[in-house]
C-alpha positions in Angstrom: -9.6 16.4 -1.9 -6.0 15.4 -3.2 -4.5 16.7 -6.7 -1.6 14.7 -8.4 0.3 15.8 -11.3 1.2 12.9 -13.4 4.5 13.3 -15.6 2.3 13.8 -18.3 0.7 16.7 -17.0 -2.6 15.7 -16.4 -4.2 16.1 -13.1 -5.6 13.5 -11.2 -7.9 14.0 -8.5 -9.2 11.6 -5.8 -10.7 11.7 -2.3 -8.4 11.3 0.6 -9.4 11.2 3.9 -7.6 13.0 6.7 -7.5 10.0 9.0 -5.6 7.4 6.5 -3.1 5.6 8.4 0.5 6.5 7.7 2.3 3.6 5.9 -0.7 2.6 3.6 -0.1 2.6 -0.1 -2.9 4.1 -2.8 -2.6 3.3 -6.1 -4.4 4.0 -9.4 -3.7 4.7 -13.2 -3.4 7.9 -14.9 -6.3 8.3 -17.0 -4.3 10.0 -20.2 -1.0 7.8 -20.4 -2.1 4.7 -18.6 0.8 4.9 -16.1 0.3 2.8 -12.8 0.8 5.4 -10.0 1.5 4.1 -6.1 2.0 6.4 -3.5 2.7 5.7 0.2 1.2 7.6 3.0 4.3 9.1 4.9 3.8 11.8 6.7 5.2 14.0 4.3 3.4 13.1 1.4 -0.1 13.1 3.5 0.9 16.6 4.3 1.4 17.5 0.8 -1.7 15.8 -0.4 -4.1 17.1 2.0 -2.5 20.8 1.8 -5.1 21.6 -1.0 -2.5 22.4 -3.3 -1.7 20.6 -6.9 1.2 18.0 -6.3 3.5 17.0 -8.9 4.8 13.1 -8.5 8.7 14.6 -8.2 7.4 16.2 -5.1 6.3 12.8 -3.0 8.8 11.2 -1.2 9.1 7.7 -2.4 5.7 8.0 -4.8 6.3 4.3 -6.4 6.6 1.3 -4.5 9.0 -1.0 -6.4 9.8 -4.7 -5.6 12.7 -7.1 -6.6 11.6 -9.9 -9.0 13.1 -13.0 -7.6 15.4 -15.1 -9.6 13.2 -17.9 -11.1 14.2 -21.2 -9.3 14.9 -24.4 -11.4 12.2 -27.0 -11.9 13.7 -30.3 -11.6 14.0 -32.6 -14.5 12.4 -35.7 -12.7 8.9 -33.6 -12.5 8.9 -31.2 -15.3 5.6 -29.0 -14.6 2.9 -28.3 -17.5 3.3 -24.9 -19.4 0.5 -22.9 -19.2 0.1 -20.2 -21.5 -0.2 -16.5 -20.0 -3.2 -14.9 -20.9 -1.8 -11.6 -20.9 -4.6 -9.9 -18.9 -3.6 -11.0 -15.3 -0.6 -8.7 -14.7 1.2 -6.3 -16.5 4.7 -5.2 -15.4 6.0 -1.4 -15.9 9.9 -0.6 -15.7 10.4 2.1 -13.2 11.0 5.3 -15.3 14.8 5.7 -15.6 15.8 2.4 -15.6 16.5 0.3 -18.4 14.3 -2.3 -20.2 13.7 -5.7 -18.5 16.2 -8.2 -19.0 14.6 -11.3 -17.3 17.1 -10.7 -14.6 16.4 -11.2 -10.9 17.8 -8.0 -10.0 15.5 -6.1 -12.2 13.6 -3.5 -10.4 9.6 -3.3 -11.8 6.4 -2.1 -10.7 3.9 -5.0 -10.4 0.1 -3.9 -11.3 -2.5 -6.4 -11.5 -4.8 -5.4 -14.4 -7.6 -7.3 -13.1 -8.0 -4.6 -10.4 -10.4 -2.2 -12.4 -10.8 1.6 -11.2 -13.8 3.2 -11.4 -13.6 7.2 -12.1 -16.3 9.8 -12.5 -17.1 11.6 -15.4 -19.3 14.8 -14.1 -21.2 16.1 -17.3 -21.1 19.8 -17.2 -24.0 22.3 -16.9 -24.5 25.8 -15.6 -24.0 24.8 -12.3 -20.9 22.3 -12.5 -18.0 22.2 -14.3 -16.5 19.6 -16.5 -14.4 17.4 -14.1 -13.0 13.6 -13.6 -13.0 12.1 -10.4 -11.3 8.8 -9.1 -13.3 6.8 -6.6 -9.8 5.4 -4.3 -11.8 4.3 -1.1 -13.3 0.7 -1.1 -16.4 2.5 0.3 -17.0 6.4 -0.7 -19.3 8.9 0.0 -20.1 10.9 -2.8 -21.6 14.2 -2.7 -21.0 18.2 -3.3 -18.3 19.5 -2.1 -18.2 21.8 0.9 -15.9 23.3 3.6 -17.4 20.7 6.0 -15.7 17.9 3.3 -18.9 15.4 4.3 -18.0 13.5 1.4 -15.1 11.4 0.3 -15.4 12.0 -3.3 -16.6 15.8 -3.7 -17.6 17.1 -6.9 -17.3 20.9 -7.4 -20.6 22.2 -7.8 -23.1 25.0 -7.4 -25.9 22.5 -7.7 -28.0 23.0 -4.5 -30.4 20.0 -5.2 -27.2 17.5 -4.8 -26.5 16.6 -1.1 -23.1 17.1 0.6 -23.0 13.7 1.3 -25.3 12.4 -1.7 -24.6 8.5 -2.4 -22.2 5.9 -1.6 -20.1 3.4 -4.0 -18.7 0.2 -2.8 -16.1 -1.9 -4.0 -17.6 -5.4 -4.0 -14.5 -7.1 -6.0 -11.7 -6.2 -8.2 -14.2 -5.4 -11.1 -17.5 -5.1 -9.5 -19.0 -1.6 -7.7 -22.3 -1.0 -6.4 -24.1 2.2 -5.7 -27.1 3.1 -3.1 -28.5 6.4 -1.7 -27.2 7.9 1.6 -28.5 11.2 2.7 -29.7 12.6 -0.3 -32.9 14.9 0.2 -33.6 14.7 -3.3 -33.1 11.3 -4.5 -30.7 9.3 -6.5 -31.4 8.1 -10.0 -28.9 5.5 -12.2 -29.5 5.3 -16.0 -33.1 7.7 -15.2 -34.4 5.3 -12.8 -34.7 6.2 -9.1 -33.0 4.5 -6.6 -35.3 3.0 -3.7 -34.0 3.9 0.1 -31.8 0.8 1.2 -31.6 -0.1 -2.6 -28.2 -1.3 -3.4 -27.5 -1.6 -7.4 -24.4 -2.8 -9.3 -22.8 -0.4 -11.6 -21.8 -0.9 -15.2 -19.4 1.0 -17.2 -21.1 3.6 -18.8 -24.1 4.0 -16.4 -25.2 7.5 -15.8 -25.9 8.5 -12.0 -28.0 11.7 -11.7 -28.0 13.8 -8.2 -29.7 16.8 -8.0 -29.5 18.7 -12.0 -25.9 17.0 -12.2 -25.5 14.0 -14.3 -22.4 11.6 -13.7 -21.1 9.1 -15.8 -19.6 5.9 -14.5 -16.0 4.7 -16.2 -14.9 1.2 -15.4 -11.6 0.2 -16.6 
């Protein structure tokens, strides 16, 4: 489990496998300030994130990947292109902190984050065994379960709920905004919105769905 402290001081926890390849980028959005964050898995960043301590963004080396927006190519007058209204939901541009506002120049540095690529977070509902916590499901295929020294889950829930297995269920990203859940090695079953999942059954998740693992309920947030 890695913990990153956003510039707004919000702590973001997410599963980070020890064997994640160096050079891979992970990206997510801060649930509080909605700022897109993109971290490159350099050797230094990987070591910091897997150290077990809370890491602030300024500590990371090259915490965001930035791209140069190319200068627009002139459109030939003899072949004008039809103008298509921008939907406003396909992409979003955020200026890198510390840079001046965009002036539509080719040299402007921006982060480009497709807004259609949604994230899934798990809001763990508190009970006698489990504190409230919000966990980001980072990988395309994530094992969810009880936190343990053996780290058998990609997304680890901090709980003493003995009825939740360490590798309990699997959440899989099927597309940019669609996710499924199925049982994994749960000894006491998994329920979705109060209905038990059958062995081998894979069900699509919706925003607001409630997963029950042992005595613990987890609300699904897709945004």
